[in-house]
C-alpha positions, 0 to 999 in steps of 0.5 A, spaced: 748 861 242 742 862 238 744 870 238 750 868 235 747 864 230 742 870 228 748 875 228 752 870 223 746 869 219 745 876 218 752 877 216 752 872 211 746 874 208 748 882 208 755 879 205 751 876 199 747 882 197 753 886 198 757 882 193 752 880 188 747 886 188 740 885 188 738 877 189 732 874 190 730 871 197 729 864 194 736 864 191 739 867 198 735 861 201 739 856 196 746 859 197 745 859 205 741 853 206 736 856 210 728 856 209 724 861 206 721 864 213 728 864 216 730 868 210 724 873 211 726 874 218 733 876 217 731 880 211 726 884 215 731 885 220 736 888 215 731 892 212 728 895 218 736 898 219 736 900 212 741 896 210 737 892 205 731 894 201 726 889 197 722 890 191 718 885 186 722 883 180 720 886 173 719 880 169 720 873 172 718 868 166 715 864 171 708 862 174 706 864 181 708 869 186 715 871 185 720 871 190 722 879 192 729 881 190 733 884 196 738 889 194 743 893 198 742 900 201 747 903 198 744 910 199 743 909 207 750 906 208 757 908 206 764 908 207 770 912 205 775 909 201 782 912 199 787 910 194 795 912 195 799 911 188 805 914 186 802 919 182 795 920 184 791 920 190 784 918 190 778 919 195 771 916 194 764 915 198 762 908 196 755 905 198 754 898 200 754 894 194 760 897 192 757 903 188 762 909 188 757 914 189 762 920 189 770 921 188 775 926 188 782 926 185 789 930 186 796 929 183 801 926 187 808 929 185 814 925 186 817 929 192 820 923 197 817 922 203 810 926 203 806 923 209 804 930 211 801 932 204 798 926 203 794 925 209 792 933 209 789 932 202 786 925 203 783 928 210 780 934 206 777 930 201 774 925 206 771 931 210 768 934 204 765 927 201 762 926 208 759 932 209 756 932 202 753 925 204 745 925 204 742 926 210 740 920 214 746 916 211 751 913 216 759 912 215 761 905 217 768 905 216 774 907 212 779 903 208 785 906 205 790 902 199 797 904 199 803 902 195 808 899 200 808 894 205 803 895 211 803 893 218 797 889 220 793 893 225 795 900 225 796 902 218 803 903 219 807 904 212 813 900 214 817 901 207 815 904 201 821 904 196 818 908 191 817 915 195 822 913 201 816 912 206 819 908 212 815 907 218 810 912 217 804 912 221 799 913 215 793 910 218 793 913 225 795 920 222 789 920 217 784 918 222 786 923 226 785 929 221 779 926 218 776 927 225 770 922 224 772 917 230 773 911 226 780 908 225 783 907 218 784 900 216 790 900 211 792 895 206 797 894 201 795 896 194 796 889 190 793 885 196 787 889 196 787 889 188 787 881 188 781 881 193 777 886 189 778 883 182 776 876 186 770 879 189 768 883 183 772 883 177 776 878 173 777 873 178 769 872 180 768 865 181 776 863 182 778 860 188 786 861 186 788 867 183 794 871 182 794 879 181 800 883 179 799 890 180 804 895 176 805 902 178 812 905 178 814 898 180 810 891 181 806 889 187 802 882 187 797 879 191 796 871 191 789 868 193 789 860 195 783 857 197 779 863 197 784 866 202 789 871 201 796 869 203 799 875 207 805 872 210 808 871 217 808 879 218 803 881 213 808 883 208 808 877 204 807 876 196 812 882 194 812 879 187 815 885 184 822 883 188 822 876 186 829 875 183 828 873 175 835 876 173 840 875 178 847 876 174 846 882 170 839 885 172 837 892 173 838 895 180 832 895 184 829 900 188 829 895 194 837 895 194 837 888 190 838 887 182 834 883 177 828 883 181 821 882 177 819 890 178 826 892 175 826 888 169 818 890 167 817 896 171 816 903 169 823 905 168 825 899 164 820 900 159 821 907 158 829 905 157 828 900 153 823 904 148 829 910 148 825 915 152 828 921 155 831 919 162 826 925 165 820 922 162 815 918 167 808 916 169 802 913 166 802 917 160 809 916 158 807 908 158 801 909 154 805 913 149 810 907 148 804 902 148 800 907 143 807 907 138 807 900 138 800 899 136 802 904 130 808 899 128 814 903 131 819 898 131 823 901 137 816 901 142 815 894 139 822 891 141 821 894 148 814 891 149 817 884 147 823 885 151 819 887 157 814 881 156 819 876 156 821 878 163 814 878 165 813 871 162 819 868 166 816 871 172 809 869 171 811 862 169 815 861 176 808 863 179 804 859 175 809 853 177 809 855 184 801 856 186 797 853 180 792 859 179 786 858 175 787 866 173 793 871 173 790 878 173 794 884 170 792 891 173 795 898 174 800 900 169 800 892 167 793 893 164 796 897 159 802 893 158 800 886 158 796 886 151 802 888 147 806 883 151 801 877 151 805 873 146 811 873 149 808 872 156 804 866 153 811 863 150 814 863 156 808 859 159 808 854 154 816 853 155 817 853 162 810 851 166 809 844 167 804 841 163 798 840 168 799 847 171 798 850 164 792 846 162 787 851 165 790 857 167 787 864 164 790 870 163 786 877 164 787 884 165 783 887 171 776 888 170 775 894 175 780 898 171 784 903 175 779 902 181 781 895 183 785 898 189 780 903 191 774 898 191 779 893 195 780 899 200 772 900 200 772 893 202 776 894 208 772 899 210 766 895 210 769 889 214 766 891 220 759 892 218 759 885 214 762 882 220 756 884 225 751 889 221 747 891 227 752 892 232 756 896 227 750 901 226 749 901 234 756 903 234 755 908 229 750 911 233 754 911 239 759 915 235 754 920 233 752 921 241 759 922 243 759 928 238 762 925 232 758 927 225 754 921 223 754 923 216 
């Protein structure tokens, strides 16, 4: 029993430091409800393992001996994080504390089901990031974000409509090619973006949050009472496939019509702005936004049109979930400022008065890294659950012949 309490307290302390950054022993004691000597003993264990370090604060402004600052050991422990978007692939080495230490990027052609190419590129990036890590550092996990519906547990992409992925063994294949003896934990990009923004971005301090992620389509993540809603099979919160225009709506890649992503996604905006049919991608979207900012009437009308449908979707979500904040990420981070007036008008017209009193609308504070940061948190999950046990398992992998980092 005592051992379990100790393990749980080590986990809680490391999680605080990982998410909050350098924090004093005194503050940790207040947050965890533990006395000074217990905090000191827990910190000493984590420091001996290289998971945290301690330093004196530079200026406290208080009399007496200052409480030591506890900081995450970002150079000692890291994860590999991968982000698979429709148009690009990203890999990064992320240190404890969420610091992105090094990254690699490659374009992803829109060429249909491309599992072999995706895992080949990402595994190559991952191996090089691992090989260039400082001597003595340890890789404790691997996380990946994918723009599709992911089966919990094994990283199978059940459905990725934008690139035609159906039942693709993404997690297993990436783990095999990486060759690190670590499973790859895979999550839906919008679910991970929601968690990242709540933990480190625009949603810090909010227990109830809605995150809308625009890529070619629109994904979503909903956090209620500090917990992600993932549904019975892990496929919940597909907010982009909420039907907002059932009668004369645009066709959607899912096979339906009038879905939110069909009315506000990439193709809808480019068509409304009268851009050529072959034009696509984030640069094309940003060009519409830039033209609207310069006063181009067609571009401004396109954003007005898109904003109206986006507002209808957001109004429905606020009525359903009463969030404290709605965060716009991905390409919606670029689009939202030019559509904010229409979104707010729909909220004013359609949301119940008490539900709209306090809700905030914000763009993602982590920028395009929201989903990558969320993937890194997947990679850290085993370490944060059992810090010393995870390090022992890393040492066992090294003994078994896998590179330790």
